[in-house]
N, C-alpha and C positions, 0 to 999 in steps of 0.2 A: 260350254257356256263361260263367258268372261264378263268382266266389269271394266268399263271405260269411264274416264273423266277428263275434262279439259276446262281450264280456268284462264280468263283474262282479267287480271286484277290491277289495282293501283299501287300494290306493294308486292314483295316476293310471295310467290304462290307455292313454294316447296312444302311448307307445313300443311297448307290447306289441301293440296293434292294427296299428301300422305294420309291425312285424316279421312279424306273421302275414300281412299282405297281400303283403309281398315274397315270402314262401314260396308264396303262392297266385297269384303273378303269372302263372304259366303258364296260368291259367284265364281271363285277360282282360288285354289290353294297351291297350285303348282309353281307359279312364277309371278313376279311383280316387276314393274318398271316405271320410271319417271324420266321424262325429258323436258328441259326448260330452255327458253331462249334468253340468254344473258346478253342483251344488246347486240344481237347478231352472232353470238358464240353459242354453239350447241353444247349443253351439259347433259350428261346421261348417266343413269345407274339402273341396271336391270340384271336379274339373276333368278335362278330357281329358289323357291322358298316362300314363306309367308312374308307379308309386308313388314312386320316387326323385325324379321330376321334379315331381310334384304337391305334395309335402310338403317344404318347406324349414324351417329352424330356426324362423323367425318364425311359421310356421303351427303347428308342433308345440307351442311354448310356450303358444299360445292354447288348444289342445285340452285344457283342464283337466277333471278329473272322474274318478271311480272307476268309471264305467259308460259304455260306448260300443259302437258298432257300426261296421263297415267293409265296403267292397265294392270289388272290381275287376271291370271290365265289358268284355265285348266285345259288339258290337251284333248281336243277332239280328233286331232290327226297328228302325224309325226311321232317323234320320240321325245323322251324326257331330257331335253338338252337346253342349256341356257342360251344357245345360239338362236333358239326359236322364241325366247322371251320377247315380249313386246314392250314398248313401241319399236317399229322398224324405221330405218332412215335411208334416204337416197339423197345424194348431194346435188342432183340436177333434175329439174331446174330449181334454183333458189335455195334448195335444201328443204326437204319435206320429211317430217316425222309422222307416222300414222299408227294408230291402234284400232282394232276392230273386234266386234263381238258378233259371232255368227259363223256361217260356212257358205262357201261358194260351190254351187253344184256343177259349175263348168270350169273348175279350177285347172284340171289337166289340159283342157283345150286352151285356156288363157295362157298357161305357162308355155305351151308350144308356140303360140302366136307371138308372145312377147319375145321369144328368142328368134324366131324365123323372120318376123316382119318388123317388130319394134327395135330389134337388136339390143335387147336388154337381158342381162344375166341375172338369174336368181340363185341365191346362195343357200336357201333352205327349202324344206318341203312345205312350208306354211303357205296357206292361201292368202294370208294377210300380206305377205311380201308380194304376191302376184297382184293383189288389189292396189297396193301402194304404187307399183310400177305402172299399172294401167293409168292411175290418176296422174302420176308424174309425166308419163308420155303424152297424155291428152292435154295436160296443162302446157307442156312444151310446144305442142302443135298449135295452141290457140293464143299463145302469149304475143304481146307486142313489145314496144319499148318499155312499157311500164305495166306491172301487174295490176289488173282491174277486177272488180267484182264480176263483170261480164265474162272475163276469161275464166275465172274460177267456176262460175256457175256452168259455163259451157263444158268445162272439163268434167264436172260432176254429172252432167247430162250424158256425156259420152261413157262414163263409168256405168251408169244405169243401162245404157244400150249394150255394153259389152259383158257385164257381169250379171250372173243369175244366182239366185239363192236368197238366204236371209242374212242381212248385214246391217249393223249400226256402226258408224265410223266417226272417229275424231282424228283430225289431222292438224298439224302445226306447220305453217309455212314460215320459215325463218325471216324475221324482220317485217312480217306482214300481220300475222294473227292466227286464229283458229278457224277451221272449217269443219262442220259436223253435218252428216247426212245419213239418211235411212233408206233401206231398200223400198221399192215401189209398192210392196205389199205390207210394209210395216210389221214384219214378223218379229224382229228383235227390237227391244224398247230403247228409247232415247228421249231424255227430257231436257228442257231448257230452264235455267233459273237466273235470277237477277238479285243483286244486293246493292242497295243505294248507300252511298257514302259521301263524305265531305269533298272528296276529290272527283266524284263522278260515279257512274254506275259500273259495277263489276258483273261479269257474266260467267256462267258455268253450264256445262252440259255433262250429263251423267246417265248411266244406265238406269238408275232408279232414283226417285225423288227423295228417298230417305237420306241419300248422301248430301242433298241440299239442306235438308232439315238440320243435319249435324253441323253445318257451316253457316247457318243463319241466312241462307239464300232463299228467297221466295220462289216457289215452283210456279213459273209463269205459264207453261204449257208443255205439251209433248210435241216433238218435231213430227210433222206429218209424213206419211209414206211418200217417198220420192222427193221430199223437200230437202233443201240445203240451207244452212245458216252460216254466215260469215260474221266473226267477231274480230275486228281489227285490233291491233295492239293498243290503239288510243281509245278503245271502248265503243266504237261505232258498230251497230248491229244491222245486218241486212239479211233478208231471206227471200228465197224464190223456189217455186215448184220446178224442179229440174227433170223429173221423170213422170211418166203417166201413172197416176194413182190407180193401179189396176183394181185394188180392193184394199180395205183396211182390215187385215186379218192377223192380229197379233197372235203369238204363240200361246196357246192356252195352258201349256205346262209351266209358264212363268207363274201363273196364279195358283196352280196346283202345288208346286214344290219350290221353284228356284227363288222367286222374289221374297224379300222380307215382308211380313204381314203389315208393317207400318208404311209400306210404299203405296204410291198411287201410280198406276201404269195405264196410260191412255184414258185417263179420267175415271178409272175403275179402282176402287179401294180393294187391295189384295185381302185385307182382313175381312171386309164384308163379304167378298166373294167366297172366302173359306167358311164363313158362318153359314152362308146359304148352301154350300156344298153339304154341310152337316145336316141342315134342315131337310134337304132332298133325300139324303141317305137314310135318315131316320124314317121318313115317310115310306121309303121302299121297304125297309125292314118290317115296318108295321103291316104293310100290304102282304108281304110274303110270309111273315111269322107273327100274326097278331097275338098269339098266345106264347110269345117267347119266354124263355126262362133266364134271361140275362140278369145277373146280379149287379154288375158294375161295368162301366165303360172306362177303358184305360188307353190313353194315346201313346203312340210311338213318338217320343220327342225328336225334333221340336216342331216341325212344320205341320204336323197333324193336330196339334193341340186345339186350334180354333174350331176345326170341323168336329173333333171328338166332343167338345163341350156342347155343341148344338145337337149332336146325336144323342147324348145323355139327356139333355133337356127334352128332346122330342120323344124319347122312349119313357121318360119319367123314372129313370134309374140313376144311381149314384155315379158321379164322375170322380175318379181318383187318379192321382199320379202314382203309377205302379213301377215306373222305371226311372232311375236316376241316371242322368247323362254326365259323363266326364267331358267337360267343355274344352278340354285340351286335345281331343281327338277330332280329326276332320270329318266332314260329311262323307259317309261311305259311298254314296251314289257317285260322287265326283272324284273318288280316289282312282288313280290309274292302276288297272290290273285287278283281276278277280281275286288273286291270292291276298293282296293287301286289303281289299274290301272284306274278305272273309275273316281275316285275323283281327280286324279292328272292331268287329261288332261286339264281342264280349268285353273288350277293353273299354268300349264306349258306353255300354249300358249295363246297369246292375239292377236286378229285380228286388222290390221290397216284398218279402215273403208274405207279410200279414195282409197285403192287399189282394193276394192271389189264393191263399190257402182255403180250400174247400168251396171255392166260388166258381160260378159260371161267368167267365170273363169275355167281354167283347173288346178285342184289340182293334184300334182304328189307326190306319196309316194313310198317308196322302196318296200312295200309289204302290204297286208291286211291279218291279221292273225285271230284274234277273231272278228274283224269288229266293235266293240263298239267304239274304238277310232276314226276310220274313220267316223262313224256316227256322233259323236260329232263334229268333225272338219267340216263336211258338214253343220251341223246346225249352227256352228259359222260363216261360210262363208255367209250363207243366212241372219243371223242376222246382218252381216256387210253390207248388201245391195246388194249382188250379184244377178243379174237377173237370170242367170243359173249357176249351179255348175256341172262341169264334173269332173270325177275322173279317174286318170290313175295310174296303178301299174307297177313299173319297173320290177316286177317278175310275174310269172304265179300264178294262184289260189293255195293257200295253202290248200290242201284237205286231207293230211295224216299226222299222227304223225311223229315227228322226234325222233328217239330213240338213237341218238348218242351224246346227251349232250345238246340239245336245248329244252327248256321247252315248247314243243308242244305235250304233251303225250296223250291228250284226243281228239279223233276225233270229239266228240260231241261239243267241244269248238271252233272248227274251222269253221268260217262262211261259207266257200266254200264247206265244206264236205257235200255231199248230196244235194247241191244247184246248180242251174245253174247260169251263170253269170248274167242273168236277175234277178234272185232271190236275188243275192248279191247286185246288183244295187238298188233294191227296199229296201233291209234291211238298207243300209247305207244312203238312201235318195238322191242319186245322180240323175241328169237328164240323165247322160250317164256314163257308166263304161267301161274301156278298160284295158285288162291285156296284159302283155308281153307274147309272145309265148315261150315255153320252148326251142325249137331249137334255137331261137334267143338269149335267155339268155346264153345258153351253148356256142354259137359262140362268144358272146360278152366277156365272161370271158376267154376262152381258147386261145384267139388271140395271146398272148405273148409267151406261152411256149409250144413247140412242144412235150415235154415229157408227157404232160398231155392231153389226148384225151377225157377223160370223167370225170364226177364228181358225187358225191353223191347228187342226186336230189330227194331223197325219199319223202320229204315233198310236192313236186309237183307231182311226178310220181307214188309214192307208191312202187317203186322198191328199195329194201334194199340191199346194196352191200355185206353185210356179209352173206346173203342167209340163215339166221337162224331166221328171224322175221316172226312168224306165226300169223294167226288171233287170236289164243288163247293167244299168248304173248301180242298182242296189247290190247286185252280185259282185261287181267290181269293188264296191265300197266295203263289202264284208270281207273280201280277200285282203284288202289293204288295211282295214282298221278294226278288225276283231281283236279281242284280247290276245288270242293266239298269235295273230300276225304281229302285234306290237311286241309280244314276248320274243318272237323269232328275230325281229329287227334289233331289239335291244341285245339279244344274245350275240348276233353278228357284230354289232358295234363293239361289244366287249372283247370279242375275238380279235377284231382289227386293232383295237387299242393294245392288245397283248402281242401283236405282231403275227397273228395266226390267220390262215386263209379260211373265211367263213364257209366257202364252197366245199372245203374238204372236211369240215367238222360236222359232228352229229347235231341235229336240231334238238332243242329242249323237248323233254317229254310233255306233250300237250295235256296229259292227265294231271300234271303239276298245277295247271291253272284251274 
C-alpha cells in the first residue's frame, strides 16, 4: 500500500506536497519521493526513509515549480532499495513522471512485452516502472504535433486495456500538467480536490481526502473507476471515462485498517464504517455469548479504537485504554520482514497493569493477519495480570493473499489460512476468539453510499474481482514475494555487494524469519 499526491498550484507546491505526504505517511514508511516541474526542468528528490528524513531544507528549496507529484511507499514487491523509490521518470515522450498505488497482476507479461515489442528497457523490478512505460509508449503512439487531451485520454484507455490489477496513478507530463486515473474496478482509492484563490483555482489529487483537509482543499469528489482527469499547468481541468467501469469495488481493507478514520473514501466515512463494524461485532458477541463475563474492552491502538468503543457500548461494559503506544515506532503490519515486525511489537506497545489485573479482558483489533503480533499482545495482557483474555477481530479471518497492492502475498504466512477459528485461537493463546462475519463487514462499510454495492473482499473470501488470478499465479507470487523470498534476495544482494557469488553461498536460515 502506498500514498500518492499531485498538485497544480498558482505558487510553488513543494511544501504542500511535503505536508500531504506527512499526512499520508501511514500508507508507507519505506521510501518517499517528490518530483516538480520548474518551468520545464525536472527537479527530484527520493530516497528510502520517512518523509521527514528524506526531505531536508536543502532539498526543499531545490524542488521549485508550481506543478508536482509525490509518493510514500511500502514495498509489496522487490527489495528495499532506493532505486525503487517513486516517482519514476522516462524522458520520452515529453518527459513523464509517474507514481502509483496498487499492484498489477499481469506485471511479468507486461515487462516481457515492453522489451520484445515496445523496445523499452526496465531498470527495476517495480510494476510501477512497467506501468509508466506502457503509458509512455501509448502516448508516443497517439501523439501528433501537439499534445492534446484526446491523445492523453487515448493513452490512458490503452493502459486500461493492457494493464490488469488494482492501481491509482498520478503522472506529471513536463510542461503540460498532471494526469490521474484509476483502475476500472476502483480497487485503490483516488480523490480530487480544489482550492479557490485570487489567482484562480488550484487542484489536487490524493489517495485520501484527509490530505486535502490538511491543505485546505475542498474534497470535490472521488475519481471514478476507469476515469482519467487532466489538470493542465494553467489550471484547466478535463475528465473522461477511458475504461469500461466493470464494477465499483473498492478494497474493503482500506476501511478496516489502512485508511485514516478521518478520511472519506468513495463517499464513505471510514470513521462511521468502523463504528458500524463495532456495532455488528457486539451484536455477534451477544448472540454467541449472551451471558458473557467480559469486564472491560481494550483496543489494540490505533486503528481498532473506533470499533472497540462501539463494542463496549453494545455490550454495556467499560472501555479502557490498556495499551500505550510509542508513536515513534512504525505500523507493524507494513514493516518489511517478519523479524522486524516481531521485534517492534513490545517496543511499540506497553500495557497499563491496573487495567488488566484480575479482569476478564476483551481485546479488540481491526484484523488478524500473520497472528504473531496478536499472540504477543495476548501474552502482554496475561503478564499484566488479566484473569482471562478474549480476542475479537473487527474483520473476518484473513485466509487468502491480497494481490492488489497489500503485502499479504503468501498464503502460508496468514495464520487463518488452512486453520479453523479454534486453531487460530489456540495459536494466539486467547481464551476465546471471535471474528466479524463477512456479510456484516460489507453491510457496515457500504451503509453510506448507494453507488457501491460490493467490495473487493479477496483476502477474506478468495474471490478476486479482476477474474485473472489463478492458483498458478498465487503460487508464483508466494515464491517471489514471501518473507523468506525477500530475505533470500536481500541476502544475495548483500553478497554481490561484498563481491561474493550468491550461487555459491549458503542461503539464510528460514527459521530466522
